[in-house]
N, C-alpha and C positions, 0 to 999 in steps of 0.2 A: 600621429601625434607630434613627431619631431618636426614635420613639415609646418604644421600649424603654428608651432612655437617660433619656427624660424621666420614666418611671414609677419607675425606680431612684432618680433624683435626688429625686423627691417622697417616697419612702420614707426616704431619708436625712436630708431636712429635718425629718421628724416625729420622728426619733430623736435628732437632734443639737441641743444647746442652745448649746454654745460657739461663737462666730463664727469662731474660729480653725480649729476642727476642721472646721466646715462649709466654710470657704474652702479647706482642704486638699483635703477629698473632692471638692469642686466642681472644684477645679483638676485633679485626677487624672481625673475622668470627663470634663471639658472637653477635656483633653490628649488623652485616648483617642479622642473623637470627632473631634477635630482630625486625628490621625494616620490614623484610618480614612478621613476624607475626602481626605486627601493621598494615601493608597494608592489610592483610587479614581480620583484626579486623574492619578496617575502611570501607572496602568494604561491609562487612556483615552489619555494622551499617547504611550505606547508603541505602542498599536494605530494611532493616527494616523500615528506615524512609520513604522511598517511599511508602512501602506498608501501613504504618500507615496513611500517608497523603492522599493517594487516597481512603482508607477505610472511613477516616473522611469526605471526599468530598462527597462519595455516601450516608453516613449518613445524612449529612447536605442537599444534594439534595432530598432525600426522606422526610425529615422533612419539608423543604420549600414546596414541592408539596403537602403534606398533609394539611398544613395551607392554601395553595392557593385554594384547592378544597373547603374548608369551606368559605374562604372570597369570592370567585368568586360566589359561590352559593348564598350568601347574597347580593352581589352588582350587580348581573345580568350578569356579564361576562359569567358565565357558560351557561345561556340560549343563549347568542349570539353565543357561540361556537358551541353549539348543532344545532342551526338553520343553521349555516354555514356548518356543517358537513352533514346535511340532505338536502342541496341544497336550502333552503328557501330564503337565501340572497346570493348576489354576490358582490355588490358594497362594502361591508364591511366585507368580509369573511376572510381577512388576519389578523392574530392576531399578534401584535407587542409586543415584550418584550425587556427590556434593560438588557443586560448581566451584572451581578454582581459578578459572579465567574464561573470558568471552570476547568475541570478535566478530564484527560484520564489516564487509567492505562498503556496503551500502545500507543505511538504516532503512531505506525504503523497499529494499528487497523483501521477498516473502520469507518467513521463518524456516529455518533449516536446523536439523539436529546438531550439526557441526558448528553452530553459532556458539557452543559452549565446550569447555574442557572440563571433564568431570573425573572424580575418583570413586571407585566402587565404595558403597556403603552398606549394601545388603539387598534383600529381597522383601517384597511386601505383598499384602493380599490386595486385589483390585479394588475392594471397598475403600482402601486408603485415598483413592483418587476422588472421592466424594467429599473430602475435606474442603471447606470453603476457601482456604488459602492456596489450594491447588488447582490450577486452570489448564485447560487444554491449549497447547502452543502450536503444534504442527502434526501433520500426518503425512506418511510416506506409504509406498505400496506394501510395506511389510509390517510398520509399527505406527502407534500413535504415541505422541510425546507431550507430557504434562510438566508444568513448572510450579514450584512452591515458592511464594513469596512471603515476606514477613507478615503477621497477621494484622499489623496496623496499616498495611499498604493494600487498598482496594485497587486492583488493576483496572476495574471496570469504570472508575470515576474519571471523568474528563478533567478534573482538577489534578489528578496525578499526571496524566498524558492525554492528549486528544485521541490518541489511538491505543488500543489495548495491547497490540504486539509490541509496542515500543515500551510500554510500562512493564510487561512481562520480561522483556529482555533486560532492561536496566536493573530490575530489583529482584530477579531470580536467585535463589540460594541453593536449590536442588532441582534435578531434573529426573523425570520418572518416565521409563519406556514400558510399553505393553504391546505384545504382538497383536496384530489387527483382528485375529480371530477371537482373542479374549476381550478386545475392546468392544467388538460387537456384542458379545455376550454380556458385559457389564451394562452396555447402553440398553440392551433389552431389558435388564433388571431394573434400570433407571426409569424407562418408559417415556412416553411423550411428555412434553411440558404440561405442568399443572396450573400455569398461570397464562394470561393472554399474551401472545408475541406479535409484535409489529416488526415488519420485515422491509427494510428501506434498500432499494437498488437504485443505481444512478449512473450517469455518464462519468462520474468523478470530477473533481474541481468544480462543483456546481452548488455548493451550499449544503449537501446531504449530511455533512458533519454538523453543521449548524442546526439543521432539522432534528437530528439525534439528540443534540444537547438541549434543544428546546423541550423535547419530550422527557429528557432526564430530569427536568425541573419538576415534574410531577411527583408528588410523594409515593414512595414505594416502587419507583422506576429504576430498573437497571438497564443501562445502555452498553451494549457491546459494539463498540465502534472498531471495526476492523480487527476482529478476532480471526487471524489469518489462516487458520487451519483450512477454511473452506477455500481460500486462495490456493493452497497447495492442491486441494482437489481439482480445482478448475484447471490448473497447469498440467496435472496428471492426466486429465481427460483429454487436453490438447495433444499431449505427448503419446497418447494411447498406451499409458502404463498400466491401465486396469481395464478389464472387460466391463461392458455396461453394467451387468448385474452387480459386480462387486463395487463399482463406482456408486451405483444408487444406494446400496446398503451402506457404504462409508458416509455418504452424505446424510443419511437417516441417523446414524450412530453419532455423527460429529454434531449435529444439531441437538440431539438429546443430551449430550454430555456438555455442551455449552450452556444449555438452558436447565441444567440440574437445579434442584431445590436449594434455595438459601434463605436463611432467616430474614423476614422482613420484605422480601422481594414479592410485589404484587403484580407486576408486568415486566416483560422484556422487551427492549428495543434492539434489534440486530441490524447494524448498518455495515454491509459488506463493501468490498472493493469493487470497483467498475467491471472487472473481468469475470465476477462471480454471477453475471446476469445469466450465464449458460447453465448454472445450477438452480435457477429460479424455478423452472418447470417441475424438476424432480422434487424440489422443496414443497411446492404447492400440491403436488401428488401425495407426499408423504404427510403433509400437515395441512389439510384443507381449512383447518380452523384459523390459521394465521391470517392477519390483515396486512395488505401491501400498499406500497407507494413507490412510484419512480420519479426521482428528481433528476432534472436536467437543465440545461442552459444553452443559450446560443453558442455555436461551435467556435466562433472568433474568441470568445471570452474563455471557453473551456481551453482551447489550444494555447492561448497566451499564458493562461495560469500554468498549464503543464510545462510550457517552455521555461518559465521562471524557476519552477521548483526542481525541474530536472538539472538545470545548470547551477544549482547550489551543491549537488552531489557530486564528489570526486570520481566516483566509478561511472556515472553517466557521463560525465565530460570526457573521461578517457575512452568510453565506448563510442561517443560521438566522433572523437578524433579518428578512431579505427574506421568507422563506417564511412565517413566523408573523405578518407584518403583513397585516391585511385589506385595508388600503389598497393595498399593493403587489401582492397576490394578485389584486385585482380590475383595477388599473390595468395591471399587467404580468404576465398569466397565463403568459408564456413562462419566467418564473423557476421556477415549480413544474413546468412541462412539461419543463424541463431535466433534472430529477432523475428524470423517468419513463423517460427513455432509458437509464438505469442498470439497470433492472429486467430480469431475465433471463427469457425464455420468454414465450410467448403465455399459457400457463395463469395464471401469476402476474398478468399484466396484467388478464386477465378477472376474476380473483378480487378484486382490490383497486382496480381502476379506479374503480367507483362510489363508493368511500368516501375515495379519496385527497383529494378537495377539502375533506374535513372534518377532516382530521388535521393535526398540526403537523409540524415538521421531523423529529422522532424517528420519527413514523409513516413518513414516507418513507424514512428510513434503514433501518427495519425491513423494509419492503418490498423493498428493494434487497438486503439481506443474506439474507433468508429466501427470496427468489426462487431464489437459488443453492442453498439446501438442498433446495427443491422439485425443481430440476433433477437434483440427486443421486439423490433418491428415484425420480424417474421413470427414471434409468439403471438403478437397482436393479430396478424393475418389468420392465425389458426384458430382464432376465437378465444384466446386466453386474455382475459380482461384485467388489466393492472391499471389504476388510476395514476395520472401523471401530473406532476407539479413543476411549473417552470419557476426557476429562482427569481426572474425579474418580477413575477407577479407577486411573490412573497414579499420582495423589497418594496414594491409600490403599495401594497395593501396588506400589511402584516396582520393587522387585526381580523379583517375579513377572511383572508386566506387561511389563517390558523384556526379561526372558527370553523370553516369548512373542512379542514383537516381532522379537527377533533371530531366532527360529526362522521367523517368517514371511519375513523378509528374507534368509535364509540367511547369517547373520552368525555368527561364531565366538562362542559362549558365554563364552569367556574375557574378552571385552571389556565384558561386562555392567556390571561394577562400575566400570570406567574411564568409561564412558558416563554413569553416575549422578552423576559430579562436576559435570556440567553444571548439575544442579539447585541447586547451591549458589552460582551466579553469575548475576546479572541483567545481561545485556548491554544492556538497555534503560534501565538506571539512569541518571537525569539527562536522559533524552530526553523528548520530548513523549509517546512511547509507554509511558512507565513509570507504573505507578500511584504509585510513590513520589513522582514529580515532582508528581502530582496532589494528593497529601496535603500537600505543602509549599506549595501554592498557595492563598493566602487569598482570592483573587478568583475561583475557580473556581465556576461556576454549578452549583447542586444540582439533581438531578432533582426534577421537579415532579409532582403528581398527574395534571396533564394529560399530561405525558410518558408516565407509567405506563400511563394509560388508552388513549392512542392506540397505544402499542406492542402492548398486549394486543388492541385492536380489530383491528390488522392480522394479528397471530398467529392469531386465531380465524378471520379471513376466509380465511386460508391453510391452515387445518386443522392448525395446529401447537400444542404445549403453550403455555399462558401463562406469564408470568415466574415464577410461584410453583411450577410443576410440572416434574418431570424430563422430559427428552427421551431417548428410546432408538431408536436406529437398528439395522436389521438387520445381519446378518454381523459380529457383534462379535468382536474379537480374542480376547476371554476366553470365548467360546462362549455 
């Protein structure tokens, strides 16, 4: 940047004779350089403040939890929690805490119980969790966690947030925890969904959120866009934190609780994150009545979109700096190994394993995302048929494609034009997930030749089209 300004200044000097004009031009250019440096300084200051704030939150969280262990041992709360975990009590097995603070380093990360600091309020019956204002937030190997939001906030509505987990995080007032065994019992009491369910799987960054919002326009439709407890399950599966039987049972219980009965809900649309493709087969086994669609896009557009939104998030930018640093990679290899655990399937690991040490952060991101595409392709080869929808087809022929989609999902054709109204509104506008946000950011990092090269290296290793070519998946909705 300084070199460019110097060259411009030299050209101006050669063409200007009058000292006053020269001073004016120099002042303008110097002022621009000063403002640019100020902008960089403020950006660095903002990043430092975010890191300091979230670090303080985690210290606070750890301190509060340590004090709570002592206090709860003294007042008997700890004994009640142990009895609930070992199945000795059911009627009072739900632990209720009032939220007094919250913090997440990356809003794009999957939900965790420690996103909140809570104080003990009491114990409740599991049936309490059927309250419409209480929704499932996350699942761990031992517990399921629910959040209660104000009754006038419907966290399912895209008008509140494009993603359910974000709405839950920002608006939660209380957190409820229930041991996983009792969670399964409650889910058995709730039973399978009593309304039609439409399940949307995707590559991510491909218009799947838009498809969900189009369906949300239909009367009586509830859209669960990235209710992330299923994301927890997919990551536990990759980390082998649950045996296959318990994992399958947890998937079934999670879907049942997410699709619990609610007044006025006639159908449910469930749109999960890209990594949840590994849970698609168990979902189809447990709920054969569900209708499915897989949304995708050319990988060049997908990876460019991922690049943009990842670089708006402080945590991702810090992680990228660590991954791309040769010194850190050699001194602390566990940093790169951390990302390997997000890759789905042994086949993908075998294909990209030998070249991962040579690629940068975006190479790892590509491996994680595209491993899920390979998992979907493997399902197709096994004879599991899911109709696929290419985003570009929807954009070229919205009426025709939406009409076909409604036929597949057994939806009334009368609502096709109503659903198309969703295409006029960007619910991600102003958030870190919106491309509009990116265009307005003067400090956003641009994709480099190294990024593009490493992305294509991974795509080639996985047998997928590079960033310049189209991707076509079988079982197209359009034939």
